[in-house]
N, C-alpha and C positions, 0 to 999 in steps of 0.2 A: 316503436317495433312492433308490427302487426305481425300475423300469424305466418304468412306469407313469409315472409322475413326471415322469420326464426329458422320455417322449414328450408331456407335456400341457406342460412350459415348450417345448418346441419346437415345438409348435402354437399358443404365443404369440407366438411372434417376429416373424411377420410384421407383426399388424395394432400391434405394438410400435412396430416397426421406422418403419413409417409414421406415425403421432401423434409419434415423435420428429424424421421427417422435416417432418413441418407445425410443428412448434414451431422446429427449426432455420430455418424458411421465415419465422417473424413474428420468430426474432432479429434476421435481417441484415433484412427490411424497419424494423428499428428502429433501423436503425443507418445512420445520414445520408454518412456517409463512403463506405459498403460500396453504396449505394442511387446513391449519385449515378455511383461508378466504374462499374455495373451498368448505367447508362441509356446512358454514354459509349461503353460496350463495345457495346451493343444499338444504338447510333446508327453505330457505327465499323462493324459487321458490314451494316449496313443500306444505309450509304453506299457497302461495297465490293461489297456485290450488285446495289443499283440501279447500278450507273455509267455502265451505256450508256446509261440512260435519264435519268439528273440531270447528267453531262458537259458542259458548255457545247459544249464541239468532242470529234473524233476523237481519240483519243489520237497518229494520225499526224500528224493536221492541221499543215502550214507555211505560215507567213505570213510571207517573208522581210521586208518593208517592214514588219513589227510587231517584229522580233525584237529582243530584250532592250527591249522596254518597261518599263516599272514598274506596279505595279498598278492598274486605273483601270476604267470602266465599263463596258468592251468584254471586259478580262481582270483578274478580281479579284483572283487574285493575281501578276498580269502573266506574262511570256513569258520561253523562253530565248533563246537564241543563235540557234535553227533559229526563232524565231516561234512555239514552240508551246506552248499554254498551260497553263501551272503546277499549277491545278485540274483539270484534267481530267486529267493525265498523273500528280498527289498520287492521286486516287481510285481508280486503277485500279493504282496502287503499293501503294498501303493495301490493292487485290486481293488482289494475289502476297503481303504482308507476312501477313498473315491466314490463307491459303491454306497458306504455307512452313510457320505456327505449328500452323495443325490439322493437315496432315499429318503433320507431326517430334513430333509427343504423340501422336499414333496410332500412328506407330512405332514409339513411345518403350512407347507401353499391350502393343502386340503383341507384342514383344520382351521387356520388363518383366516384365509380370503372369506369365506361366508359369514363370518364371525364379524369381522371387520366391516363387509357390507354390510352387512344387517345393525352395525350398529352406528355407522354411519348415516343409513337412510333413511331406518324408523327410531326415531329418536326417542320411542319409548321403550325401547329395548336397549339400548345406550348404558345404561345403570348396570344394568345384569352383566350385559358381554364385559364391561366394566369391572366389574366384581371378579367375575372368573379370570380375568386378565388376571389384578393382583392377586388372587388364589396363587395362580402358577408362580407368578413373580416370589411369593413368600417361601419358594423352598428354593433351596441350593441347589446347585446343577448336582454335585456330587451328593449331594443327599437322594436324589432325586434318583439318580442313575444308581443306588446300592440298596434302595426300595422295591427300584423293579427288579434287580438283580435277583434280588431274594424271593421276588414272583417268579417271574422267567425264568430264572437263571443263566447263567452267562451265555451269552451267545449271540450270532446276528441282528436277530430282532429286537433284542433288549438294546444294544447299542446305539438300531436307528431309531428305538420309538424312545429311549431316557434322550438320546438329541433332540431329535422333531418335539417332542413334547416341551423341550427349551423353546426352542425357535418361536413358537406360536403366539404368544407374547408381543413380539418386536412386529411378527407379521398383520397381527391385527391392527395392532397401532396405524401402521404405514398405509392400512387398507383404510380404516377409519379414517384420518387424516386427507387422505386422498378423495371421500366420496364426497364428505364434508363439502370440501374446495370444489371439486365436480360438480357438486350438484345446481352450486349456484350460477354455473354460469350457462349461456346465452343458448348454446346447442344440446345440454338437459331442456330449458324451459322449452326451444320446439319441440324434442319431440314428447312434453307433454301435453301442448299445442294442440298436437296431430295426433291424441289420444293414443299415445304410449302408454303401456301396461307397467307396473312398477320390474316385474323381470325382463321386459326388453330395455329400458331404463340400466337395468343393471347388466347386462349382458350385453348389448350392444353400444352403450354411449359410458359409462360409466369404469367399469371394469378394464377393457381395454385402453383405459387412458389410465388407467394406475398403472399401467404393464410396465413401465419404464420405472416406476417408482420402486416397484415388487422384483424387479430384477437386478436392482443396485442392493437392495436388500438382502437378496438371496448371495451374491457376490460377499459380503460380508459378512454372511449366516455363515459360509462354505469353509472357510479357514478355521473358523471355530468348531464346525462341525468334525473337521480332521486332525484336530488338536483333541474333542472332548473325546472320540475314538481311540488316538492312542492315550490318554488317561483309563480309560475305562478300561482297555486292555491290559497295560503299566500293572494295573491295578488286580488284573485278575476277573474283574466286567463284562470284557468283550468277550472277540474271538475264542474259541477255546483251543489249547493247541492240539494240536500237531497243525491247526492249519496254520499260517505266517500272517503277522501282524505286524504294522510298524512299531506301536505300541508293544507288542510281547515279545519283539526283539530285543527292543530295548531293556525291557523286566529280565528276559535271558541275560544281556548282556551285564547286565550290574555285579551279581559274584564274579565274573572273570572280567573284568576290565583291567584288573593289573597285566592275567598273561595273555588276553587279547582284546589290546585299546580296540581292535579294528571292526570288532563287534556291534559298537555303537554308533561308529560315524558314520554308516552310508544309512541305514533309517532313521538316524539324526536328522542327518541333511537331510531324505527328502521330504521329512516333514516339514522343515523348515524354509528349504525354496519354495517347493508347494505353496503351504500357508502364504507366504510374501506374494509370489506371485498372485495368489488373488486378493490379497489385499489392496495391491498395485493396480492391479486392474479393477478393481471395487471401484476403486478413486479416480481410475480414469472414466469409469463409464459414469461415476457422478457426473463427473466433469463435463463431460459428454454427451448426458440427458441434459442436464439442469445447467446449460453454459451463466445461469446468474452467480453459481457456486462457485467458478472457477476466481482467482484471484486475480488481482488488475496491478 
């Protein structure tokens, strides 16, 4: 194949990629489980964004005369020991969980993608990046979170950094494997023959074609991030009270479970449903973006 032929292959890559994404979208929409998961995620995101508008009460509104009230017309999911509306606090807690998930995944991508690109493209850097990845994997998630909490103190920043650092090794591995695969394809050889620099190769030819795999990996990390934030808040290492969080609501409900079992229902259901919806959506995206993985 001549250099001109290779350049022609490269010039056709963009429309081929766009048509491939349209086909992937059609495959995704034909998957009822994935569509259901997507709908639940969209509803959860909208509920979190519009919490100020749709919450029936202020998040800090207390009514001691209505403390530990079961679900009723005034409080659909009951009240806690201070008379605070559980539905309102769950909506704001969902906002915290989704914010931590989004920020932690952004942190994982910001750190993991450049390192994965460097490891896959420059082979002399591969051992260094691999040892860094192994070092991160050597620390269990909770041990790392406790250590960071001791340094930074319980906060949104602590939860975000802890979960984000925990997701870096997976992003590095996915980006590295995609870089190794893509650098041997024709359109990359065409760019090399056309005199493209390493930066151009990575930015215009390798990274855009690795986006699909990174999207799937992000959907895999998202439910883990939501559950991770809930664990940290449950242990007192995440969002500080009285700010609402789903994990913190579960922790507060634990000693009151006999008198107010409804206190644990709504935050627990929110965590379960949103994490399950993200898992189902991630499976659907994986099958849509890589139909070779779809069972036949």
